A tleap script that builds the chain and sets N, CA, C and O, in Angstrom:
source leaprc.protein.ff14SB
mol = sequence {
  NVAL GLN LEU GLN ALA SER GLY GLY GLY LEU
  VAL GLN ALA GLY GLY SER LEU ARG LEU SER
  CYS ALA ALA SER GLY ARG THR ARG SER MET
  ALA TRP PHE ARG GLN ALA PRO GLY LYS GLU
  ARG GLU PHE VAL ALA ALA MET THR TRP SER
  ASP ARG GLY THR HIE TYR ALA ASP SER VAL
  LYS GLY ARG PHE THR LEU SER SER ASP ASP
  ALA LYS ASN THR VAL TYR LEU GLN MET ASN
  SER LEU LYS PRO GLU ASP THR ALA VAL TYR
  TYR CYS ALA ALA LYS THR GLY SER LEU GLY
  TRP ILE ASP ARG TYR TYR GLU TRP TRP GLY
  GLN GLY THR LEU VAL THR VAL SER CSER
}
set mol.1.N position { 9.925 -3.522 -14.138 }
set mol.1.CA position { 9.900 -3.774 -12.696 }
set mol.1.C position { 8.697 -4.655 -12.372 }
set mol.1.O position { 7.582 -4.403 -12.829 }
set mol.2.N position { 8.940 -5.678 -11.587 }
set mol.2.CA position { 7.841 -6.527 -11.127 }
set mol.2.C position { 7.627 -6.296 -9.639 }
set mol.2.O position { 8.576 -6.159 -8.867 }
set mol.3.N position { 6.352 -6.259 -9.257 }
set mol.3.CA position { 5.988 -6.028 -7.862 }
set mol.3.C position { 5.226 -7.230 -7.341 }
set mol.3.O position { 4.318 -7.744 -7.995 }
set mol.4.N position { 5.611 -7.669 -6.153 }
set mol.4.CA position { 4.958 -8.822 -5.531 }
set mol.4.C position { 4.396 -8.386 -4.187 }
set mol.4.O position { 5.136 -8.116 -3.242 }
set mol.5.N position { 3.067 -8.324 -4.123 }
set mol.5.CA position { 2.401 -7.929 -2.879 }
set mol.5.C position { 1.986 -9.160 -2.085 }
set mol.5.O position { 1.615 -10.188 -2.650 }
set mol.6.N position { 2.057 -9.033 -0.769 }
set mol.6.CA position { 1.649 -10.137 0.098 }
set mol.6.C position { 1.242 -9.589 1.460 }
set mol.6.O position { 1.458 -8.416 1.767 }
set mol.7.N position { 0.650 -10.464 2.267 }
set mol.7.CA position { 0.344 -10.098 3.639 }
set mol.7.C position { -1.119 -9.892 3.955 }
set mol.7.O position { -1.475 -9.652 5.109 }
set mol.8.N position { -1.968 -9.979 2.959 }
set mol.8.CA position { -3.382 -9.797 3.220 }
set mol.8.C position { -3.962 -10.963 4.010 }
set mol.8.O position { -3.312 -11.992 4.198 }
set mol.9.N position { -5.189 -10.784 4.466 }
set mol.9.CA position { -5.840 -11.845 5.214 }
set mol.9.C position { -7.106 -11.343 5.875 }
set mol.9.O position { -7.593 -10.251 5.585 }
set mol.10.N position { -7.621 -12.159 6.761 }
set mol.10.CA position { -8.838 -11.858 7.503 }
set mol.10.C position { -8.463 -11.462 8.930 }
set mol.10.O position { -7.706 -12.160 9.605 }
set mol.11.N position { -9.003 -10.336 9.373 }
set mol.11.CA position { -8.695 -9.851 10.713 }
set mol.11.C position { -9.946 -9.215 11.292 }
set mol.11.O position { -10.796 -8.715 10.556 }
set mol.12.N position { -10.055 -9.235 12.600 }
set mol.12.CA position { -11.188 -8.592 13.249 }
set mol.12.C position { -10.951 -7.091 13.354 }
set mol.12.O position { -9.813 -6.622 13.358 }
set mol.13.N position { -12.032 -6.364 13.436 }
set mol.13.CA position { -11.931 -4.910 13.610 }
set mol.13.C position { -11.082 -4.595 14.838 }
set mol.13.O position { -11.219 -5.220 15.889 }
set mol.14.N position { -10.211 -3.618 14.676 }
set mol.14.CA position { -9.284 -3.265 15.741 }
set mol.14.C position { -7.952 -3.971 15.652 }
set mol.14.O position { -7.007 -3.619 16.358 }
set mol.15.N position { -7.872 -4.961 14.791 }
set mol.15.CA position { -6.652 -5.729 14.638 }
set mol.15.C position { -5.658 -5.074 13.701 }
set mol.15.O position { -5.855 -3.951 13.237 }
set mol.16.N position { -4.576 -5.809 13.431 }
set mol.16.CA position { -3.483 -5.288 12.607 }
set mol.16.C position { -3.063 -6.288 11.548 }
set mol.16.O position { -3.217 -7.499 11.712 }
set mol.17.N position { -2.536 -5.764 10.471 }
set mol.17.CA position { -1.909 -6.563 9.421 }
set mol.17.C position { -0.738 -5.773 8.871 }
set mol.17.O position { -0.711 -4.545 8.958 }
set mol.18.N position { 0.224 -6.476 8.306 }
set mol.18.CA position { 1.318 -5.819 7.615 }
set mol.18.C position { 1.419 -6.355 6.199 }
set mol.18.O position { 1.618 -7.550 5.984 }
set mol.19.N position { 1.280 -5.464 5.250 }
set mol.19.CA position { 1.431 -5.824 3.846 }
set mol.19.C position { 2.867 -5.568 3.403 }
set mol.19.O position { 3.534 -4.656 3.892 }
set mol.20.N position { 3.319 -6.387 2.473 }
set mol.20.CA position { 4.656 -6.233 1.906 }
set mol.20.C position { 4.567 -6.100 0.404 }
set mol.20.O position { 3.704 -6.702 -0.234 }
set mol.21.N position { 5.453 -5.317 -0.152 }
set mol.21.CA position { 5.550 -5.189 -1.604 }
set mol.21.C position { 7.017 -5.237 -1.976 }
set mol.21.O position { 7.773 -4.304 -1.702 }
set mol.22.N position { 7.414 -6.338 -2.608 }
set mol.22.CA position { 8.790 -6.525 -3.022 }
set mol.22.C position { 8.935 -6.164 -4.494 }
set mol.22.O position { 8.197 -6.662 -5.344 }
set mol.23.N position { 9.893 -5.295 -4.782 }
set mol.23.CA position { 10.121 -4.847 -6.157 }
set mol.23.C position { 11.374 -5.506 -6.728 }
set mol.23.O position { 12.364 -5.701 -6.023 }
set mol.24.N position { 11.318 -5.846 -8.014 }
set mol.24.CA position { 12.469 -6.484 -8.659 }
set mol.24.C position { 13.546 -5.478 -9.025 }
set mol.24.O position { 14.679 -5.858 -9.321 }
set mol.25.N position { 13.195 -4.179 -9.006 }
set mol.25.CA position { 14.160 -3.142 -9.306 }
set mol.25.C position { 13.832 -1.887 -8.522 }
set mol.25.O position { 12.766 -1.776 -7.916 }
set mol.26.N position { 14.755 -0.950 -8.541 }
set mol.26.CA position { 14.549 0.275 -7.771 }
set mol.26.C position { 13.785 1.295 -8.614 }
set mol.26.O position { 14.096 1.515 -9.785 }
set mol.27.N position { 12.791 1.905 -7.998 }
set mol.27.CA position { 12.032 2.985 -8.624 }
set mol.27.C position { 12.124 4.213 -7.716 }
set mol.27.O position { 12.761 4.162 -6.664 }
set mol.28.N position { 11.503 5.288 -8.111 }
set mol.28.CA position { 11.598 6.496 -7.309 }
set mol.28.C position { 10.531 6.530 -6.215 }
set mol.28.O position { 10.806 6.915 -5.079 }
set mol.29.N position { 9.336 6.130 -6.563 }
set mol.29.CA position { 8.239 6.186 -5.606 }
set mol.29.C position { 7.465 4.877 -5.615 }
set mol.29.O position { 7.355 4.204 -6.640 }
set mol.30.N position { 6.936 4.534 -4.457 }
set mol.30.CA position { 6.066 3.369 -4.355 }
set mol.30.C position { 4.842 3.756 -3.561 }
set mol.30.O position { 4.890 4.645 -2.711 }
set mol.31.N position { 3.748 3.084 -3.845 }
set mol.31.CA position { 2.490 3.456 -3.209 }
set mol.31.C position { 1.616 2.238 -3.022 }
set mol.31.O position { 1.839 1.181 -3.612 }
set mol.32.N position { 0.609 2.418 -2.178 }
set mol.32.CA position { -0.459 1.439 -2.000 }
set mol.32.C position { -1.779 2.108 -2.381 }
set mol.32.O position { -2.062 3.245 -2.005 }
set mol.33.N position { -2.564 1.362 -3.132 }
set mol.33.CA position { -3.923 1.752 -3.451 }
set mol.33.C position { -4.826 0.606 -3.006 }
set mol.33.O position { -4.350 -0.496 -2.734 }
set mol.34.N position { -6.108 0.864 -2.935 }
set mol.34.CA position { -7.034 -0.202 -2.594 }
set mol.34.C position { -8.337 -0.032 -3.355 }
set mol.34.O position { -8.722 1.067 -3.755 }
set mol.35.N position { -8.999 -1.168 -3.538 }
set mol.35.CA position { -10.282 -1.140 -4.226 }
set mol.35.C position { -11.246 -2.047 -3.494 }
set mol.35.O position { -11.046 -3.259 -3.417 }
set mol.36.N position { -12.286 -1.450 -2.961 }
set mol.36.CA position { -13.332 -2.202 -2.277 }
set mol.36.C position { -14.370 -2.647 -3.294 }
set mol.36.O position { -14.484 -2.040 -4.359 }
set mol.37.N position { -15.127 -3.690 -2.990 }
set mol.37.CA position { -16.145 -4.170 -3.923 }
set mol.37.C position { -17.123 -3.072 -4.314 }
set mol.37.O position { -17.697 -2.403 -3.456 }
set mol.38.N position { -17.305 -2.895 -5.608 }
set mol.38.CA position { -18.245 -1.909 -6.099 }
set mol.38.C position { -17.781 -0.483 -6.037 }
set mol.38.O position { -18.548 0.435 -6.326 }
set mol.39.N position { -16.529 -0.280 -5.661 }
set mol.39.CA position { -16.006 1.080 -5.549 }
set mol.39.C position { -14.796 1.266 -6.454 }
set mol.39.O position { -14.197 0.299 -6.924 }
set mol.40.N position { -14.450 2.523 -6.686 }
set mol.40.CA position { -13.276 2.829 -7.481 }
set mol.40.C position { -12.017 2.649 -6.634 }
set mol.40.O position { -12.047 2.714 -5.405 }
set mol.41.N position { -10.931 2.426 -7.329 }
set mol.41.CA position { -9.639 2.313 -6.654 }
set mol.41.C position { -9.289 3.656 -6.016 }
set mol.41.O position { -9.507 4.712 -6.609 }
set mol.42.N position { -8.748 3.603 -4.809 }
set mol.42.CA position { -8.391 4.829 -4.106 }
set mol.42.C position { -6.984 4.750 -3.538 }
set mol.42.O position { -6.466 3.673 -3.244 }
set mol.43.N position { -6.391 5.907 -3.396 }
set mol.43.CA position { -5.052 6.026 -2.864 }
set mol.43.C position { -5.056 5.744 -1.367 }
set mol.43.O position { -5.986 6.119 -0.652 }
set mol.44.N position { -3.994 5.073 -0.902 }
set mol.44.CA position { -3.833 4.791 0.518 }
set mol.44.C position { -2.602 5.507 1.077 }
set mol.44.O position { -2.710 6.298 2.014 }
set mol.45.N position { -1.434 5.224 0.498 }
set mol.45.CA position { -0.191 5.796 1.026 }
set mol.45.C position { 0.897 5.684 -0.028 }
set mol.45.O position { 0.849 4.815 -0.898 }
set mol.46.N position { 1.882 6.576 0.061 }
set mol.46.CA position { 2.995 6.549 -0.882 }
set mol.46.C position { 4.260 7.048 -0.212 }
set mol.46.O position { 4.216 7.789 0.770 }
set mol.47.N position { 5.401 6.621 -0.771 }
set mol.47.CA position { 6.683 7.076 -0.259 }
set mol.47.C position { 7.692 7.173 -1.398 }
set mol.47.O position { 7.552 6.536 -2.441 }
set mol.48.N position { 8.712 7.992 -1.160 }
set mol.48.CA position { 9.828 8.051 -2.089 }
set mol.48.C position { 11.046 7.415 -1.427 }
set mol.48.O position { 11.260 7.561 -0.224 }
set mol.49.N position { 11.836 6.712 -2.224 }
set mol.49.CA position { 13.005 6.032 -1.684 }
set mol.49.C position { 14.093 7.012 -1.258 }
set mol.49.O position { 14.791 6.770 -0.272 }
set mol.50.N position { 14.245 8.104 -1.981 }
set mol.50.CA position { 15.402 8.979 -1.771 }
set mol.50.C position { 15.414 9.631 -0.406 }
set mol.50.O position { 16.449 9.651 0.261 }
set mol.51.N position { 14.266 10.174 0.029 }
set mol.51.CA position { 14.237 10.891 1.304 }
set mol.51.C position { 13.215 10.322 2.280 }
set mol.51.O position { 12.964 10.882 3.347 }
set mol.52.N position { 12.639 9.203 1.886 }
set mol.52.CA position { 11.609 8.533 2.710 }
set mol.52.C position { 10.419 9.460 2.968 }
set mol.52.O position { 9.723 9.328 3.975 }
set mol.53.N position { 10.199 10.387 2.056 }
set mol.53.CA position { 9.008 11.206 2.180 }
set mol.53.C position { 7.770 10.343 2.031 }
set mol.53.O position { 7.760 9.389 1.254 }
set mol.54.N position { 6.726 10.678 2.776 }
set mol.54.CA position { 5.504 9.881 2.738 }
set mol.54.C position { 4.275 10.775 2.614 }
set mol.54.O position { 4.301 11.965 2.930 }
set mol.55.N position { 3.211 10.160 2.145 }
set mol.55.CA position { 1.927 10.846 2.062 }
set mol.55.C position { 0.849 9.800 2.300 }
set mol.55.O position { 0.903 8.701 1.747 }
set mol.56.N position { -0.130 10.150 3.127 }
set mol.56.CA position { -1.195 9.218 3.468 }
set mol.56.C position { -2.556 9.812 3.143 }
set mol.56.O position { -2.754 11.024 3.217 }
set mol.57.N position { -3.479 8.949 2.785 }
set mol.57.CA position { -4.861 9.376 2.648 }
set mol.57.C position { -5.391 9.731 4.039 }
set mol.57.O position { -4.989 9.139 5.041 }
set mol.58.N position { -6.292 10.702 4.081 }
set mol.58.CA position { -6.849 11.129 5.372 }
set mol.58.C position { -7.506 9.971 6.116 }
set mol.58.O position { -7.482 9.920 7.345 }
set mol.59.N position { -8.085 9.053 5.373 }
set mol.59.CA position { -8.824 7.949 5.982 }
set mol.59.C position { -7.925 6.977 6.740 }
set mol.59.O position { -8.414 6.199 7.560 }
set mol.60.N position { -6.613 7.010 6.478 }
set mol.60.CA position { -5.721 6.055 7.137 }
set mol.60.C position { -4.661 6.732 8.005 }
set mol.60.O position { -3.901 6.047 8.688 }
set mol.61.N position { -4.600 8.036 7.989 }
set mol.61.CA position { -3.598 8.756 8.790 }
set mol.61.C position { -3.735 8.394 10.261 }
set mol.61.O position { -4.833 8.348 10.816 }
set mol.62.N position { -2.577 8.137 10.877 }
set mol.62.CA position { -2.569 7.770 12.279 }
set mol.62.C position { -2.803 6.297 12.536 }
set mol.62.O position { -2.602 5.827 13.656 }
set mol.63.N position { -3.226 5.557 11.519 }
set mol.63.CA position { -3.466 4.111 11.671 }
set mol.63.C position { -2.516 3.284 10.823 }
set mol.63.O position { -2.086 2.209 11.241 }
set mol.64.N position { -2.188 3.772 9.644 }
set mol.64.CA position { -1.311 3.044 8.715 }
set mol.64.C position { 0.046 3.728 8.673 }
set mol.64.O position { 0.143 4.952 8.757 }
set mol.65.N position { 1.099 2.916 8.541 }
set mol.65.CA position { 2.453 3.461 8.488 }
set mol.65.C position { 3.276 2.728 7.434 }
set mol.65.O position { 3.273 1.498 7.369 }
set mol.66.N position { 3.975 3.497 6.615 }
set mol.66.CA position { 4.874 2.928 5.622 }
set mol.66.C position { 6.278 2.779 6.201 }
set mol.66.O position { 6.737 3.606 6.990 }
set mol.67.N position { 6.941 1.712 5.791 }
set mol.67.CA position { 8.356 1.560 6.090 }
set mol.67.C position { 8.997 0.822 4.919 }
set mol.67.O position { 8.309 0.334 4.023 }
set mol.68.N position { 10.319 0.751 4.943 }
set mol.68.CA position { 10.986 0.141 3.796 }
set mol.68.C position { 12.272 -0.548 4.211 }
set mol.68.O position { 12.857 -0.255 5.254 }
set mol.69.N position { 12.690 -1.465 3.366 }
set mol.69.CA position { 13.951 -2.178 3.548 }
set mol.69.C position { 14.722 -2.048 2.246 }
set mol.69.O position { 14.395 -2.695 1.251 }
set mol.70.N position { 15.753 -1.204 2.260 }
set mol.70.CA position { 16.519 -0.962 1.044 }
set mol.70.C position { 17.136 -2.228 0.484 }
set mol.70.O position { 17.114 -2.460 -0.725 }
set mol.71.N position { 17.678 -3.033 1.358 }
set mol.71.CA position { 18.382 -4.226 0.906 }
set mol.71.C position { 17.461 -5.192 0.179 }
set mol.71.O position { 17.888 -5.918 -0.718 }
set mol.72.N position { 16.206 -5.194 0.571 }
set mol.72.CA position { 15.238 -6.108 -0.034 }
set mol.72.C position { 14.363 -5.427 -1.075 }
set mol.72.O position { 13.498 -6.072 -1.669 }
set mol.73.N position { 14.571 -4.135 -1.307 }
set mol.73.CA position { 13.707 -3.389 -2.233 }
set mol.73.C position { 12.240 -3.615 -1.902 }
set mol.73.O position { 11.412 -3.829 -2.788 }
set mol.74.N position { 11.940 -3.564 -0.632 }
set mol.74.CA position { 10.595 -3.901 -0.168 }
set mol.74.C position { 10.008 -2.750 0.643 }
set mol.74.O position { 10.683 -2.126 1.462 }
set mol.75.N position { 8.744 -2.495 0.389 }
set mol.75.CA position { 7.990 -1.500 1.150 }
set mol.75.C position { 6.922 -2.231 1.951 }
set mol.75.O position { 6.297 -3.175 1.468 }
set mol.76.N position { 6.729 -1.780 3.176 }
set mol.76.CA position { 5.740 -2.383 4.061 }
set mol.76.C position { 4.655 -1.369 4.407 }
set mol.76.O position { 4.909 -0.171 4.532 }
set mol.77.N position { 3.461 -1.877 4.554 }
set mol.77.CA position { 2.352 -1.046 5.025 }
set mol.77.C position { 1.818 -1.691 6.297 }
set mol.77.O position { 1.131 -2.711 6.255 }
set mol.78.N position { 2.145 -1.079 7.420 }
set mol.78.CA position { 1.637 -1.552 8.702 }
set mol.78.C position { 0.266 -0.935 8.920 }
set mol.78.O position { 0.117 0.287 8.937 }
set mol.79.N position { -0.727 -1.786 9.085 }
set mol.79.CA position { -2.106 -1.318 9.234 }
set mol.79.C position { -2.602 -1.685 10.619 }
set mol.79.O position { -2.744 -2.863 10.946 }
set mol.80.N position { -2.862 -0.685 11.423 }
set mol.80.CA position { -3.361 -0.889 12.783 }
set mol.80.C position { -4.778 -0.338 12.917 }
set mol.80.O position { -5.250 0.420 12.070 }
set mol.81.N position { -5.433 -0.729 13.984 }
set mol.81.CA position { -6.802 -0.253 14.259 }
set mol.81.C position { -7.684 -0.406 13.029 }
set mol.81.O position { -8.398 0.520 12.647 }
set mol.82.N position { -7.629 -1.568 12.421 }
set mol.82.CA position { -8.367 -1.786 11.183 }
set mol.82.C position { -9.871 -1.717 11.406 }
set mol.82.O position { -10.390 -2.102 12.454 }
set mol.83.N position { -10.545 -1.214 10.388 }
set mol.83.CA position { -11.996 -1.040 10.421 }
set mol.83.C position { -12.611 -1.843 9.285 }
set mol.83.O position { -11.934 -2.128 8.297 }
set mol.84.N position { -13.875 -2.210 9.408 }
set mol.84.CA position { -14.521 -2.931 8.304 }
set mol.84.C position { -14.430 -2.183 6.981 }
set mol.84.O position { -14.350 -2.809 5.923 }
set mol.85.N position { -14.441 -0.873 7.024 }
set mol.85.CA position { -14.355 -0.093 5.786 }
set mol.85.C position { -12.971 -0.126 5.150 }
set mol.85.O position { -12.782 0.407 4.056 }
set mol.86.N position { -12.002 -0.742 5.818 }
set mol.86.CA position { -10.688 -0.942 5.216 }
set mol.86.C position { -10.662 -2.187 4.329 }
set mol.86.O position { -9.677 -2.441 3.636 }
set mol.87.N position { -11.734 -2.951 4.354 }
set mol.87.CA position { -11.812 -4.161 3.534 }
set mol.87.C position { -11.696 -3.803 2.055 }
set mol.87.O position { -12.456 -2.983 1.539 }
set mol.88.N position { -10.734 -4.429 1.384 }
set mol.88.CA position { -10.479 -4.130 -0.028 }
set mol.88.C position { -9.350 -5.025 -0.531 }
set mol.88.O position { -8.671 -5.705 0.239 }
set mol.89.N position { -9.178 -5.000 -1.830 }
set mol.89.CA position { -7.962 -5.556 -2.422 }
set mol.89.C position { -6.936 -4.426 -2.443 }
set mol.89.O position { -7.197 -3.341 -2.962 }
set mol.90.N position { -5.787 -4.697 -1.879 }
set mol.90.CA position { -4.734 -3.695 -1.794 }
set mol.90.C position { -3.687 -3.973 -2.876 }
set mol.90.O position { -3.203 -5.094 -3.031 }
set mol.91.N position { -3.358 -2.922 -3.608 }
set mol.91.CA position { -2.384 -3.018 -4.686 }
set mol.91.C position { -1.172 -2.131 -4.390 }
set mol.91.O position { -1.315 -0.986 -3.962 }
set mol.92.N position { 0.006 -2.675 -4.624 }
set mol.92.CA position { 1.170 -1.808 -4.567 }
set mol.92.C position { 1.510 -1.369 -5.989 }
set mol.92.O position { 1.239 -2.072 -6.963 }
set mol.93.N position { 2.105 -0.201 -6.075 }
set mol.93.CA position { 2.426 0.392 -7.367 }
set mol.93.C position { 3.738 1.154 -7.254 }
set mol.93.O position { 4.160 1.544 -6.165 }
set mol.94.N position { 4.370 1.355 -8.395 }
set mol.94.CA position { 5.649 2.062 -8.400 }
set mol.94.C position { 5.758 2.932 -9.648 }
set mol.94.O position { 5.116 2.681 -10.667 }
set mol.95.N position { 6.583 3.948 -9.534 }
set mol.95.CA position { 6.795 4.818 -10.688 }
set mol.95.C position { 8.159 5.475 -10.589 }
set mol.95.O position { 8.812 5.464 -9.545 }
set mol.96.N position { 8.560 6.043 -11.701 }
set mol.96.CA position { 9.831 6.763 -11.738 }
set mol.96.C position { 9.659 8.223 -11.356 }
set mol.96.O position { 10.648 8.928 -11.152 }
set mol.97.N position { 8.442 8.681 -11.257 }
set mol.97.CA position { 8.169 10.063 -10.902 }
set mol.97.C position { 8.169 10.294 -9.405 }
set mol.97.O position { 8.440 9.391 -8.613 }
set mol.98.N position { 7.859 11.523 -9.039 }
set mol.98.CA position { 7.891 11.914 -7.629 }
set mol.98.C position { 6.629 11.453 -6.904 }
set mol.98.O position { 5.700 10.910 -7.502 }
set mol.99.N position { 6.632 11.690 -5.601 }
set mol.99.CA position { 5.532 11.268 -4.733 }
set mol.99.C position { 4.189 11.746 -5.266 }
set mol.99.O position { 4.044 12.901 -5.666 }
set mol.100.N position { 3.211 10.851 -5.269 }
set mol.100.CA position { 1.911 11.269 -5.760 }
set mol.100.C position { 0.824 10.292 -5.394 }
set mol.100.O position { 1.101 9.169 -4.972 }
set mol.101.N position { -0.425 10.721 -5.556 }
set mol.101.CA position { -1.565 9.902 -5.180 }
set mol.101.C position { -2.517 9.612 -6.334 }
set mol.101.O position { -3.623 9.113 -6.126 }
set mol.102.N position { -2.088 9.923 -7.538 }
set mol.102.CA position { -2.932 9.691 -8.699 }
set mol.102.C position { -2.514 8.398 -9.357 }
set mol.102.O position { -1.368 8.261 -9.786 }
set mol.103.N position { -3.437 7.438 -9.445 }
set mol.103.CA position { -3.036 6.099 -9.865 }
set mol.103.C position { -2.553 6.030 -11.316 }
set mol.103.O position { -1.693 5.210 -11.637 }
set mol.104.N position { -3.086 6.866 -12.183 }
set mol.104.CA position { -2.714 6.713 -13.596 }
set mol.104.C position { -1.251 7.068 -13.860 }
set mol.104.O position { -0.729 6.752 -14.928 }
set mol.105.N position { -0.589 7.713 -12.917 }
set mol.105.CA position { 0.819 8.070 -13.102 }
set mol.105.C position { 1.772 6.953 -12.659 }
set mol.105.O position { 2.982 7.047 -12.862 }
set mol.106.N position { 1.222 5.910 -12.060 }
set mol.106.CA position { 2.057 4.801 -11.614 }
set mol.106.C position { 2.227 3.805 -12.759 }
set mol.106.O position { 1.258 3.392 -13.397 }
set mol.107.N position { 3.467 3.435 -12.999 }
set mol.107.CA position { 3.815 2.652 -14.189 }
set mol.107.C position { 3.751 1.147 -13.965 }
set mol.107.O position { 3.471 0.392 -14.896 }
set mol.108.N position { 4.007 0.709 -12.746 }
set mol.108.CA position { 4.029 -0.724 -12.478 }
set mol.108.C position { 3.073 -1.052 -11.329 }
set mol.108.O position { 2.914 -0.274 -10.389 }
set mol.109.N position { 2.450 -2.208 -11.428 }
set mol.109.CA position { 1.455 -2.609 -10.437 }
set mol.109.C position { 1.672 -4.053 -10.031 }
set mol.109.O position { 2.036 -4.899 -10.849 }
set mol.110.N position { 1.443 -4.321 -8.747 }
set mol.110.CA position { 1.457 -5.684 -8.260 }
set mol.110.C position { 0.096 -6.329 -8.468 }
set mol.110.O position { -0.824 -5.702 -8.994 }
set mol.111.N position { -0.025 -7.568 -8.056 }
set mol.111.CA position { -1.221 -8.355 -8.344 }
set mol.111.C position { -2.349 -8.125 -7.348 }
set mol.111.O position { -3.470 -8.558 -7.612 }
set mol.112.N position { -2.116 -7.479 -6.240 }
set mol.112.CA position { -3.172 -7.242 -5.268 }
set mol.112.C position { -3.215 -8.311 -4.199 }
set mol.112.O position { -2.950 -9.485 -4.458 }
set mol.113.N position { -3.555 -7.885 -2.990 }
set mol.113.CA position { -3.714 -8.816 -1.878 }
set mol.113.C position { -4.961 -8.392 -1.111 }
set mol.113.O position { -5.164 -7.209 -0.838 }
set mol.114.N position { -5.795 -9.373 -0.769 }
set mol.114.CA position { -7.099 -9.087 -0.183 }
set mol.114.C position { -6.992 -8.919 1.329 }
set mol.114.O position { -6.422 -9.757 2.027 }
set mol.115.N position { -7.552 -7.822 1.814 }
set mol.115.CA position { -7.666 -7.571 3.244 }
set mol.115.C position { -9.149 -7.547 3.594 }
set mol.115.O position { -9.921 -6.778 3.021 }
set mol.116.N position { -9.535 -8.395 4.538 }
set mol.116.CA position { -10.924 -8.451 4.970 }
set mol.116.C position { -10.965 -8.181 6.469 }
set mol.116.O position { -10.324 -8.877 7.257 }
set mol.117.N position { -11.728 -7.161 6.851 }
set mol.117.CA position { -11.844 -6.794 8.255 }
set mol.117.C position { -13.278 -7.076 8.700 }
set mol.117.O position { -14.224 -6.469 8.198 }
set mol.118.N position { -13.425 -7.985 9.629 }
set mol.118.CA position { -14.757 -8.352 10.104 }
set mol.118.C position { -15.148 -7.504 11.311 }
set mol.118.O position { -14.301 -7.099 12.108 }
set mol.119.N position { -16.428 -7.249 11.424 }
set mol.119.CA position { -16.922 -6.391 12.519 }
set mol.119.C position { -17.247 -7.218 13.746 }
set mol.119.O position { -17.673 -6.672 14.763 }
savepdb mol mol.pdb
quit
């Protein structure tokens, strides 16, 4: 499975961006992780295709929302009320397993898209 992430950019604090992750094949779960400069990669959000179950990191709950387009095998991450601390490279990932937030269990990874939030 190949994953193509897009949608990153520069936005002011309080603004919005929508990231997209297009998959070449169907998997069971897809997720977004992010890595800020000098920090470890962290979980952001995940969903399962079968029941659209979702899970969000506490830091983004109420601000970020996952959605999907079955026909396009694409998952979207709508990011609202962005903060400077959201600045990071965002990676989409997929796996055949169930919903989860541990990165080592994800089998496929996209190339990353940079989100920069200015104060």
